[in-house]
N, C-alpha and C positions, 0 to 999 in steps of 0.2 A: 208404572205402566211402560213408560220409552225401556225398559227392561226386557218385556215381554215380546214388544214388538222387534227391539233388534234382537230376540231369540229367534223368531218368526221369519225375519229377513235373514239372519244366517242359517237356520235351518233349509230353508229355500235356496239360496245359493249354493247350498252343498248339495243337493237335489238336482238343480239344474246343471250344476258343474258333475255331474255323472255320479256323486256318491249315493247308494241305495238309501231309500227313504225306510223308515219304521214302516211296518204293516197299518200302521190305524191316520200316520201322517196327513194330511196338517190339524187334522182333529184335534190334538192335542194342545197341536197349540194358538190354534185358533180360539179354542174351549180358554185358554189361559188369558187372552187376547182379551175375551167376554168378558170372563169374572174383573179384569180391570176395568174394564167401560162399567161395569154393573155398580163397582168401588165410585168412579168417577160421577156417575149417575146420582149418586145419593152425596155425594159432595159440593153438587151443584144445588142439589134440592137444601143441605144446610146453608150453604152460601144466600140464598135465594130468602129464607129463613132469616136468616142473619141482617139482610138488607130493609126487611119491614120491620123489623123489633128494634120499637124508639130507642131504648136502651144500649142498643147496638150501633147507635149511630155512627159513635167514633173510630169503627172499625168498617164503616162501609166500603170506601175507596179500598181497602186491603181485600174485602168481599169480595166487591167488582173484577178485580184485577184477577182474582184467585177464577173465577168464573172464566172469566175470559182465556186464562190459562188450561181450565179444563176443558173446554171446546177445543181448541186447537191443537192438544193434547189426543181428543178423540178425532176429530177430521184426521188427523195424521193415523191415527191407529187404521182408521175405517179404510183411507185409503192405500196401507201397507197390507192389510189383508185384500185389497182388491187385486192389487198387484200380484200377490200370490195365487190369487182365482187365474188370472189371465196368464199367467207364465208357467202353471201347473194344470191349464186346460189340457183334456186325452189329447189333441191334436199335437202336444208336446211331450208326450210321455214319450222316453228314449233319445229323443232328437234333440240336437245342442241348440239353444239360441243362441245369438249374435254376441260377441264379445260385449259393445256397450250394453244390454241388460246384465250381465251378469257384472258389469262394473258397475253401472245403478246401482245395483243391488248389494252389492258390496261398501259403497259409498253410503246409500242411504242407511244399512244396518251400524258402520261406523258412527256414522253422524249420531244415531239416536243413542247412540251408548256413551257418548260425550257431551251430548246436547247438555245437561246440567255442570258438567266440571269443568269442559271450557268449550266455551262458544263459539269462540272465534275458530276453533279445529271445526267442528261441528258446522259451523257456516260454508266453511271449503269443502266438507263432503256436498254440503246440499248444495252448491255452486256448478259441483264434479260431475253430482246427479243431475242435475239439469243440464249440465252440456251434454252427458251422455242421450239425455232424452232428445235433445237438438239435432244428435247425431242421428239419431233411432229415426227422425222425422223425416232426415232430409235422404235417406235412403228408404224409406217406407214402400214398398212394393204391393199391400194391399190393406184391407179394413183392421184385419188384425194386428198388423206393422203401426198402423196407423194411432189405434185403439193403445198398442201397447205402449209406445212413444206418449202419448196425452196422460193415461195413467202415471210414467215414472215420472213428468214434468207436473202430475199434480202432488205427487207423495215428496220430490223436493220442494215443489211450492208449502206443502203443510209443515214439513218439517223446519223451512225457514220463519215461519210462522211463529215454532214452538220457540225457534231458539230467540228472535226478534221480543216476545213477550216475556222471555225470562231474564233478558237483559235489564229491563225497563225498571 
């Protein structure tokens, strides 16, 4: 799932950085994340069934932890897709977004890529994205820029939750 989120963020960074988007973009990336979310929903259903089965009470704690992780990953995926939608709205087609937005998307993509292998590095990238969100909020001139700053902050916070749960 984190790989699919990473991919959509990398493609988004490329598009807002000036690279030409594929004709159907971002639909294939969003479809990939959607399919992964479907798998997470199935995993949550299985985890809930495990929690209710008397013979499985021994794995109850692990199943609850897995369900919490699944919810956090799904929240991060949702906020990342919302970020893609905000930064690729028709208002921005052909325009350059501010440097903090590009930096935040790069940090979020890198954080997603290394969240499992290197939580400390991922946390540093989440913190950097949060600082970018604060920079955006401090210079926001209109509602769209305020929303953009808030969406970046939400992505960074959701990524941090994923990292924190994986470290426990």
